[in-house]
C-alpha positions in Angstrom: 104.2 -20.5 -2.0 107.3 -22.7 -2.3 109.3 -24.0 0.7 113.0 -24.7 0.4 115.3 -26.8 2.6 118.9 -25.9 3.0 121.6 -27.8 4.9 124.2 -25.9 6.9 126.9 -27.6 8.9 124.9 -30.9 8.8 121.7 -29.2 10.1 118.6 -28.9 7.8 116.6 -25.7 7.8 113.3 -25.1 6.0 112.7 -21.7 4.6 109.1 -20.9 3.8 107.8 -18.8 0.9 110.8 -18.5 -1.3 108.8 -17.5 -4.3 110.6 -14.7 -6.1 109.0 -11.6 -7.2 108.6 -11.3 -11.0 110.4 -8.0 -11.6 109.3 -7.9 -15.2 105.6 -9.0 -15.5 104.2 -8.1 -12.1 106.6 -6.6 -9.5 105.2 -6.8 -6.0 106.2 -3.1 -5.4 103.8 -1.9 -8.1 100.7 -3.3 -6.4 98.9 -1.5 -3.6 95.6 -2.6 -2.2 95.0 -4.9 -5.1 95.5 -2.2 -7.7 98.3 -2.5 -10.2 100.2 0.8 -10.8 99.9 0.3 -14.6 96.1 0.2 -14.3 96.0 3.4 -12.3 98.2 5.1 -14.9 96.0 3.9 -17.7 92.9 5.3 -15.9 94.6 8.6 -15.1 96.1 9.3 -18.5 93.5 8.2 -20.9 94.1 6.3 -24.1 96.6 8.6 -25.9 98.5 9.5 -22.7 98.8 5.8 -21.8 100.3 4.9 -25.2 102.8 7.8 -24.9 103.6 6.5 -21.4 104.3 3.0 -22.8 106.5 4.5 -25.6 108.5 6.4 -23.0 109.1 3.4 -20.9 110.2 1.3 -24.0 112.7 4.0 -24.8 113.9 4.2 -21.2 114.6 0.5 -20.8 116.3 0.3 -24.2 118.4 3.3 -23.5 119.8 2.0 -20.2 120.0 -1.8 -20.6 123.7 -1.8 -21.3 124.5 0.2 -18.2 122.1 -1.0 -15.6 120.1 -4.2 -15.6 121.0 -5.9 -19.0 118.6 -8.6 -20.1 116.1 -7.7 -17.4 115.8 -4.2 -18.9 115.4 -5.6 -22.4 112.6 -7.9 -21.0 110.9 -4.8 -19.4 111.1 -3.0 -22.7 109.6 -6.0 -24.4 106.8 -6.1 -21.8 105.9 -2.4 -22.5 106.1 -3.0 -26.2 103.7 -5.9 -25.9 101.3 -3.7 -23.9 101.5 -1.0 -26.5 100.8 -3.5 -29.3 97.7 -4.7 -27.3 96.5 -1.1 -26.9 96.9 -0.3 -30.5 95.4 -3.6 -31.6 92.3 -3.0 -29.4 92.0 0.5 -30.9 92.1 -0.9 -34.4 89.5 -3.5 -33.5 87.3 -0.7 -32.0 87.5 1.3 -35.2 86.7 -1.8 -37.3 83.7 -2.6 -35.1 82.3 0.9 -35.1 
């Protein structure tokens, strides 16, 4: 939690909890009862389905970034790409360790 103090017409006001939501790495609106939406999707779709889901989101954010959220959408595409790399890397490690 981070407090901020602002001054308006010579009067100081303290505003509590000005911590901004991280819309790329862990958006507040994708967490319910301590469960991240991405984890529920992984559990529901299985390994292959989850990788296809990640690919679809990468495409979506790259497709729309010029018309909607610019750099934020590129960062979201990068986040999903990093997730896909982790998934594929863990699959490779599983095969090597088998």
